[in-house]
C-alpha positions as CSV (number, residue, x, y, z in Angstrom):
1,X,154.6,134.6,169.2
2,X,153.9,135.1,165.3
3,X,156.3,132.6,164.5
4,X,155.0,130.1,167.1
5,X,151.2,130.6,165.7
6,X,152.5,129.7,162.4
7,X,154.1,126.5,163.1
8,X,150.9,125.1,164.8
9,X,148.3,126.4,161.8
10,X,151.3,124.3,159.7
11,X,151.1,121.5,162.1
12,X,147.4,121.0,162.4
13,X,147.2,121.4,158.5
14,X,149.5,118.3,158.0
15,X,147.8,116.4,160.2
16,X,144.2,116.7,158.5
17,X,146.1,116.3,155.0
18,X,147.5,112.9,156.4
19,X,144.3,112.0,157.9
20,X,142.5,112.3,155.2
21,X,145.1,110.7,152.9
22,X,145.0,107.6,155.1
23,X,141.2,107.0,155.0
24,X,141.4,107.2,151.3
25,X,143.7,104.7,151.1
26,X,141.5,102.6,153.4
27,X,139.9,99.5,150.9
28,X,136.4,100.2,150.0
29,X,134.0,97.8,147.8
30,X,133.7,98.7,143.9
31,X,130.1,98.8,142.6
32,X,129.8,96.2,139.8
33,X,129.7,97.9,137.0
34,X,126.7,96.9,134.1
35,X,128.2,97.1,130.8
36,X,125.9,98.1,127.8
37,X,125.3,94.8,125.9
38,X,124.5,94.5,122.3
39,X,121.1,93.3,120.9
40,X,121.1,91.0,118.1
41,X,117.7,90.0,118.4
42,X,116.1,92.7,116.5
43,X,118.7,93.8,113.7
44,X,122.0,96.5,114.4
45,X,122.0,99.0,116.5
46,X,119.6,97.4,119.4
47,X,121.5,97.5,123.0
48,X,119.9,96.1,126.5
49,X,118.8,98.5,128.5
50,X,121.1,97.9,131.9
51,X,118.8,95.3,134.2
52,X,116.3,94.3,131.9
53,X,115.7,92.1,128.8
54,X,114.3,95.1,126.9
55,X,116.6,96.3,123.9
56,X,116.8,100.0,122.6
57,X,117.5,101.7,120.0
58,X,118.0,105.1,119.2
59,X,118.2,106.8,115.7
60,X,116.9,110.0,113.8
61,X,118.4,112.8,111.8
62,X,119.4,116.1,111.0
63,X,118.1,118.0,108.6
64,X,119.0,122.0,106.9
65,X,117.3,122.6,103.7
66,X,116.2,125.9,101.3
67,X,113.2,125.6,99.4
68,X,113.2,127.6,96.1
69,X,110.1,129.8,94.7
70,X,107.9,127.3,97.4
71,X,105.7,127.4,100.3
72,X,107.0,127.2,103.8
73,X,108.5,123.6,103.5
74,X,109.0,121.9,100.4
75,X,105.5,122.7,98.8
76,X,104.2,124.5,95.7
77,X,103.3,127.9,95.4
78,X,99.7,126.9,95.0
79,X,97.4,129.2,97.3
80,X,98.1,132.0,99.8
81,X,100.8,135.1,99.5
82,X,103.2,132.0,98.3
83,X,101.3,132.1,94.8
84,X,100.5,135.9,94.6
85,X,102.8,136.3,92.2
86,X,104.0,139.5,93.8
87,X,106.4,141.5,96.4
88,X,104.1,139.9,99.3
89,X,106.3,135.8,98.3
90,X,108.7,133.9,99.1
91,X,111.7,134.0,96.6
92,X,113.4,130.7,99.3
93,X,112.5,129.7,102.4
94,X,115.0,128.0,105.0
95,X,114.0,125.0,107.1
96,X,116.0,123.2,109.7
97,X,114.6,119.7,111.6
98,X,115.7,117.4,114.2
99,X,113.8,114.0,114.2
100,X,114.6,111.6,116.9
101,X,113.0,108.5,117.6
102,X,113.2,105.3,120.2
103,X,112.3,102.2,119.6
104,X,111.8,99.8,122.3
105,X,111.4,95.7,122.1
106,X,110.6,93.1,124.5
107,X,110.3,89.1,123.9
108,X,107.5,87.5,125.8
109,X,105.5,84.2,125.8
110,X,102.9,86.3,123.2
111,X,105.7,87.3,120.8
112,X,107.4,90.9,120.4
113,X,106.1,94.0,122.3
114,X,107.2,96.7,120.3
115,X,106.7,100.8,121.5
116,X,108.3,103.4,118.9
117,X,108.3,107.0,119.5
118,X,109.1,109.8,116.3
119,X,109.5,113.4,117.2
120,X,110.9,116.7,115.5
121,X,111.9,119.8,116.2
122,X,111.9,122.4,113.6
123,X,113.0,125.8,112.6
124,X,111.1,127.2,109.5
125,X,110.9,130.6,107.8
126,X,108.3,132.5,108.5
127,X,106.0,134.9,105.6
128,X,104.5,138.5,105.6
129,X,100.5,138.6,104.8
130,X,98.3,141.7,104.6
131,X,96.6,142.8,107.7
132,X,93.2,143.5,105.6
133,X,93.5,147.1,107.2
134,X,93.4,149.1,103.8
135,X,96.6,150.9,105.1
136,X,99.2,148.6,102.9
137,X,100.6,147.0,106.3
138,X,101.8,143.5,106.4
139,X,102.5,141.4,109.2
140,X,105.1,138.5,110.0
141,X,103.1,134.8,110.1
142,X,105.5,132.2,111.9
143,X,105.0,128.8,110.4
144,X,104.7,126.7,113.9
145,X,103.4,123.4,112.8
146,X,102.8,124.5,109.1
147,X,102.1,121.7,107.2
148,X,102.6,121.7,103.1
149,X,98.6,121.8,102.8
150,X,98.5,125.0,104.8
151,X,96.1,123.4,107.4
152,X,98.5,123.4,110.4
153,X,98.9,126.2,113.1
154,X,99.8,129.3,111.5
155,X,101.4,131.9,114.2
156,X,99.8,129.8,117.0
157,X,101.4,127.3,119.4
158,X,104.1,129.0,121.0
159,X,105.5,130.9,118.9
160,X,105.7,135.1,118.0
161,X,103.8,135.8,115.3
162,X,105.1,139.3,115.1
163,X,108.9,138.4,115.1
164,X,109.9,139.8,118.2
165,X,110.3,136.2,120.3
166,X,113.5,136.0,118.1
167,X,114.8,132.4,120.4
168,X,111.3,130.7,119.2
169,X,109.5,132.4,116.3
170,X,109.2,130.0,113.9
171,X,110.1,127.0,115.6
172,X,107.7,123.8,116.7
173,X,107.8,120.6,118.3
174,X,105.7,117.7,116.6
175,X,104.9,114.0,117.8
176,X,105.3,112.1,114.5
177,X,104.5,108.6,116.0
178,X,104.2,106.9,119.6
179,X,102.7,103.6,119.4
180,X,102.6,100.0,120.8
181,X,102.8,97.0,119.2
182,X,101.6,93.5,120.4
183,X,100.3,89.9,119.1
184,X,99.3,91.6,115.7
185,X,97.9,94.8,116.8
186,X,99.3,98.0,116.9
187,X,97.5,100.8,119.3
188,X,98.6,104.5,119.0
189,X,99.9,107.2,116.7
190,X,101.0,105.2,113.3
191,X,101.0,105.2,110.1
192,X,97.9,104.7,108.3
193,X,97.1,100.9,106.9
194,X,95.7,102.5,103.8
195,X,98.8,103.9,102.9
196,X,101.4,102.7,100.1
197,X,104.9,101.9,102.2
198,X,106.4,104.7,100.6
199,X,103.3,106.8,102.2
200,X,104.0,110.0,99.9
201,X,107.4,109.6,98.3
202,X,107.6,106.8,96.0
203,X,111.0,108.3,94.8
204,X,110.9,112.3,95.7
205,X,111.3,115.1,98.2
206,X,108.2,117.1,96.8
207,X,105.9,117.2,100.3
208,X,102.6,117.8,98.3
209,X,102.5,114.9,96.0
210,X,98.7,113.9,95.2
211,X,97.3,110.6,94.0
212,X,97.4,108.9,97.0
213,X,97.2,108.4,100.9
214,X,100.1,109.4,102.9
215,X,100.2,110.3,106.6
216,X,103.8,111.2,106.9
217,X,102.9,112.3,110.4
218,X,100.8,109.2,111.9
219,X,96.9,109.6,112.4
220,X,95.8,107.2,115.5
221,X,94.3,103.9,115.6
222,X,93.7,100.8,116.4
223,X,94.8,98.0,114.1
224,X,94.9,93.7,113.9
225,X,97.4,92.5,111.4
226,X,97.7,88.9,110.5
227,X,100.1,87.1,108.6
228,X,99.5,84.5,106.6
229,X,103.2,83.5,105.9
230,X,104.8,83.4,102.5
231,X,104.9,87.3,102.5
232,X,101.0,87.8,103.1
233,X,99.5,89.9,105.3
234,X,96.0,91.2,106.0
235,X,95.1,94.3,107.6
236,X,92.2,95.8,109.4
237,X,92.1,99.4,111.2
238,X,90.0,101.7,112.9
239,X,91.2,105.1,112.8
240,X,90.7,108.9,113.7
241,X,89.6,110.8,110.7
242,X,89.5,114.3,112.4
243,X,92.8,116.0,111.8
244,X,94.1,114.1,108.5
245,X,91.1,112.4,106.4
246,X,89.2,115.5,106.2
247,X,89.0,117.8,103.2
248,X,86.0,120.1,103.6
249,X,82.1,120.1,103.9
250,X,81.3,122.8,102.0
251,X,78.1,124.8,103.2
252,X,77.1,126.8,99.6
253,X,75.2,129.1,102.0
254,X,78.6,130.6,102.5
255,X,80.3,131.5,99.3
256,X,81.5,134.8,98.4
257,X,83.5,136.0,95.5
258,X,86.6,136.7,97.5
259,X,86.3,132.9,99.4
260,X,85.8,131.5,96.0
261,X,88.9,133.3,94.5
262,X,90.4,131.4,97.3
263,X,89.5,128.1,96.8
264,X,86.7,127.6,99.2
265,X,83.0,127.2,97.5
266,X,81.5,128.0,100.7
267,X,82.1,127.4,104.5
268,X,83.4,124.3,106.2
269,X,80.7,122.8,108.1
270,X,82.0,120.0,110.0
271,X,80.0,118.2,113.0
272,X,81.9,116.5,115.9
273,X,83.1,113.3,114.9
274,X,80.7,110.0,115.0
275,X,82.6,107.3,113.7
276,X,86.3,106.5,112.8
277,X,87.2,105.6,109.2
278,X,87.7,101.7,108.5
279,X,90.4,100.4,106.8
280,X,91.8,97.3,105.7
281,X,94.3,95.8,103.5
282,X,95.7,92.7,101.8
283,X,100.3,93.1,101.0
284,X,102.3,90.6,99.4
285,X,105.7,91.2,100.1
286,X,108.4,88.8,98.2
287,X,112.0,89.3,96.7
288,X,110.9,90.8,93.5
289,X,108.4,93.4,95.5
290,X,105.2,94.6,96.7
291,X,101.6,94.8,96.4
292,X,98.9,96.4,98.1
293,X,95.4,96.6,97.9
294,X,93.7,99.0,100.0
295,X,89.8,100.4,101.1
296,X,88.8,102.7,103.5
297,X,85.1,103.7,104.2
298,X,85.1,107.9,105.7
299,X,81.9,109.1,107.7
300,X,80.6,112.8,106.3
301,X,78.9,114.3,109.2
302,X,77.9,118.0,109.2
303,X,76.8,120.7,111.5
304,X,73.8,122.4,111.1
305,X,72.4,124.4,107.8
306,X,72.6,128.0,109.8
307,X,73.9,128.4,113.2
308,X,71.4,126.9,115.2
309,X,70.6,123.4,115.7
310,X,67.1,124.5,114.3
311,X,68.0,125.3,111.1
312,X,68.2,121.4,110.6
313,X,71.1,119.4,108.6
314,X,71.6,117.2,106.2
315,X,71.8,113.1,107.0
316,X,75.5,111.6,107.3
317,X,76.6,109.9,104.3
318,X,79.7,107.6,104.2
319,X,82.3,107.8,101.4
320,X,84.9,105.4,100.6
321,X,88.4,105.0,98.6
322,X,90.1,102.3,96.5
323,X,93.8,102.6,96.4
324,X,96.4,100.0,94.7
325,X,100.4,99.9,94.9
326,X,102.9,98.2,93.4
327,X,106.8,98.1,94.0
328,X,109.0,96.3,91.5
329,X,112.6,95.5,92.6
330,X,115.4,93.7,91.1
331,X,115.3,95.5,87.4
332,X,117.9,94.9,84.8
333,X,118.7,98.8,84.6
334,X,120.9,98.2,87.6
335,X,121.4,97.2,91.7
336,X,118.9,98.8,93.6
337,X,116.8,100.6,91.1
338,X,112.8,100.5,91.8
339,X,109.7,101.2,90.1
340,X,106.9,102.2,92.9
341,X,103.5,103.3,91.6
342,X,99.9,103.5,93.0
343,X,96.3,104.3,91.8
344,X,93.8,105.6,93.6
345,X,89.6,106.0,93.4
346,X,87.8,108.2,96.0
347,X,84.3,109.3,96.2
348,X,83.3,111.0,100.0
349,X,87.0,110.8,101.0
350,X,88.9,112.9,99.0
351,X,92.1,113.0,101.3
352,X,92.6,109.6,100.5
353,X,93.8,110.9,97.3
354,X,94.9,114.7,98.7
355,X,96.8,113.4,101.0
356,X,97.6,115.5,104.5
357,X,100.2,117.6,103.1
358,X,98.8,118.0,99.3
359,X,97.0,121.4,98.9
360,X,93.0,121.6,99.1
361,X,92.5,124.8,97.5
362,X,93.9,126.6,95.5
363,X,94.3,130.3,93.9
364,X,97.5,131.3,91.8
365,X,97.9,134.3,90.0
366,X,99.5,134.4,86.4
367,X,99.8,137.4,83.9
368,X,97.3,138.0,81.4
369,X,97.1,140.2,78.2
370,X,92.8,140.1,78.9
371,X,92.6,141.7,81.9
372,X,94.3,143.2,85.2
373,X,96.0,139.8,85.8
374,X,94.8,135.4,85.5
375,X,93.9,133.3,88.4
376,X,93.9,129.9,88.3
377,X,91.4,128.3,91.3
378,X,90.0,124.9,92.4
379,X,88.5,123.4,95.4
380,X,88.9,120.3,96.9
381,X,85.8,118.9,99.2
382,X,84.5,115.4,100.3
383,X,80.8,116.9,99.7
384,X,79.0,120.3,99.0
385,X,75.5,120.9,100.5
386,X,73.0,123.9,100.6
387,X,70.7,124.8,103.0
388,X,67.9,122.6,103.2
389,X,69.7,120.0,100.9
390,X,71.5,116.9,101.5
391,X,75.1,116.2,100.7
392,X,76.3,115.7,97.2
393,X,80.3,113.8,97.7
394,X,83.0,115.0,95.5
395,X,84.2,112.1,93.3
396,X,88.2,111.4,92.4
397,X,90.9,109.4,91.3
398,X,94.6,109.7,90.3
399,X,97.9,108.0,90.6
400,X,101.6,108.7,90.9
401,X,104.8,106.7,90.8
402,X,108.7,106.9,90.3
403,X,111.5,105.3,88.9
404,X,114.8,105.4,91.0
405,X,118.0,104.7,89.3
406,X,121.5,103.8,91.2
407,X,124.3,105.3,88.8
408,X,127.0,103.8,91.5
409,X,126.9,103.6,95.4
410,X,127.2,107.4,95.9
411,X,124.9,108.7,93.4
412,X,121.3,108.3,92.3
413,X,118.1,109.5,90.2
414,X,114.7,109.4,90.5
415,X,112.0,110.4,88.0
416,X,108.4,111.2,89.6
417,X,105.2,112.4,88.6
418,X,101.4,112.5,89.6
419,X,98.3,113.4,88.6
420,X,94.8,113.8,90.4
421,X,91.2,114.6,89.2
422,X,88.2,116.2,90.6
423,X,84.8,116.0,89.4
424,X,81.5,117.1,91.4
425,X,78.0,116.0,90.5
426,X,75.6,117.8,88.3
427,X,73.4,118.8,91.6
428,X,76.6,120.1,93.4
429,X,78.1,122.3,90.0
430,X,74.3,123.6,90.3
431,X,74.8,124.8,93.8
432,X,77.8,126.1,93.2
433,X,77.7,128.0,90.0
434,X,74.3,129.1,91.1
435,X,75.4,131.0,94.1
436,X,75.7,134.9,93.8
437,X,79.4,134.3,94.3
438,X,79.6,134.1,90.5
439,X,77.2,137.0,90.1
440,X,80.4,139.0,88.1
441,X,81.8,136.1,85.8
442,X,81.4,136.0,82.4
443,X,82.5,133.0,80.6
444,X,82.0,129.1,81.9
445,X,81.6,127.9,85.1
446,X,82.6,124.3,86.1
447,X,84.6,123.1,89.7
448,X,86.1,120.4,88.2
449,X,89.9,120.9,87.7
450,X,93.0,118.4,87.0
451,X,96.0,118.5,89.3
452,X,99.7,117.0,87.4
453,X,103.0,117.1,88.9
454,X,106.4,116.0,87.3
455,X,110.2,116.3,88.9
456,X,113.2,114.9,89.2
457,X,115.8,114.3,92.2
458,X,119.4,113.4,92.4
459,X,120.9,112.7,95.7
460,X,124.7,112.3,96.2
461,X,125.9,110.1,99.0
462,X,129.5,111.2,99.9
463,X,129.5,109.4,103.3
464,X,127.8,106.6,104.7
465,X,123.8,108.3,106.5
466,X,124.9,111.6,105.0
467,X,122.7,112.9,101.9
468,X,122.8,116.0,99.7
469,X,119.7,116.3,97.3
470,X,118.4,118.5,94.6
471,X,115.1,118.4,93.7
472,X,112.9,119.8,91.2
473,X,108.8,120.1,90.2
474,X,106.5,121.5,87.7
475,X,103.2,121.6,88.2
476,X,99.7,122.3,86.1
477,X,96.6,123.1,87.5
478,X,93.8,122.5,84.5
479,X,90.7,124.1,85.9
480,X,87.7,124.0,83.6
481,X,86.6,127.7,84.5
482,X,86.9,130.1,81.2
483,X,86.3,134.0,81.0
484,X,87.1,136.6,83.5
485,X,85.5,137.5,86.9
486,X,85.5,140.4,88.9
487,X,86.1,140.7,92.7
488,X,86.6,143.0,95.5
489,X,90.1,143.8,96.5
490,X,92.1,140.8,98.1
491,X,94.2,142.2,100.9
492,X,95.7,139.5,102.3
493,X,97.2,138.8,99.3
494,X,97.7,142.0,97.9
495,X,95.7,142.1,95.1
496,X,92.9,144.7,94.0
497,X,89.3,145.2,93.4
498,X,89.8,144.1,89.2
499,X,88.6,141.9,86.6
500,X,91.0,138.5,86.6
501,X,91.2,136.4,83.6
502,X,90.6,132.7,84.4
503,X,93.0,130.6,83.2
504,X,95.4,127.6,84.0
505,X,98.2,127.9,86.0
506,X,101.9,126.6,86.5
507,X,104.6,126.6,88.9
508,X,107.8,125.5,89.5
509,X,109.7,124.7,92.7
510,X,113.4,123.2,94.0
511,X,114.6,122.3,96.9
512,X,118.7,121.4,98.1
513,X,118.8,119.8,101.3
514,X,121.2,118.1,103.1
515,X,120.6,115.4,105.9
516,X,123.0,112.8,108.3
517,X,121.1,110.3,109.7
518,X,122.3,108.5,112.6
């Protein structure tokens, strides 16, 4: 009986197998294959999206780097624990970043419609700061969204600030650009029309170069550009000032000695936005290089003199900025060599000089033969005021530039530098220096300062789109204070209550980077 049962099961399995094979052999109409086609209208790398007349290009880079004697990324040791010159500052910081951009273009009867999106995924080493508990305790602060100026999100967003969430601590997602271009208009988040074409990087990797505007992370805007032919164009733009183009509106009623030594001359007292920045430029692109002249108007709008609206407020004051930029190509020192330079002047619009990644507060410690230690401190503002008074606009000016030489197709070296000055009006100096925050100062009180930077970078590209670079930067803070000042304990940076000598400060930074573009 078992033999018969086995024969029946075997026969049934065979019939099922034959039936399946015959079904598989039945003719089936194959679906048409839509091959991806190259789109040559807009340059290399574009392809037609199947079934459409829209072309798309994917691009980006992956970057790995270590910054030595620097801040959270490639910045200098200008403030916070990074500039404390003690056991709290990092000797090195690590970063890994992936950038992804998507460029689409469609030809229409009104011209090309373009969309562009650029996002970055970043992981950066954090640091430890004092908790202020008086016990010497410290806590880990991740650098989620932290920009070089230290004005981004620190220890917030979506990661852990205590180091317990190893999966995402120190990681962040950011959107650089997201805009539409159509018939001369640019709508969305893009590079400011005030910027020079090289943004913050005339020849460097260093993020905090002063001496001009730079919106590496983009700024929301509505822009119209007119092409006059022969490489000449003109642009008018309105752009959001809130995140990128504000420094400080200091109410000196909030000054304290500890705040002053951190580079803050009071409470920053912004009101809500009332007007966007108005920007215009004229640009000439030719075979020899490029010239651009940019202007900007910036509204300074304060909250209140005190805690409530009944305390009153100063009236708005408009600031302004002007910038000239020049790029010279085809110079006789070598193929591909280039010189990029720019200069800027601002009044009540300091971010057009101290760009979005640059520091606006300086608090740098060093050695001293006259006191416990020395300190150099300074701050950048758009305006200063006191309760009952009007806004005193801050003036700045500066320049930056670089010369890049190609030794051969694989190696190049760039020399770069920048300098910027901040000048407070006589009234503003009186408000700052007359504060009780300077009661323990013995010497000269003058909040004006200069910052100078010089650097050299060498790049090696052994194969196409893979570059290794080493970038060294020296910075000098030329502050105008002299004498000594006595302060309570600065627990966040581990400094004791003591007398400090007021003195110029120097710092050095270096970045080693590997980057693969695709």
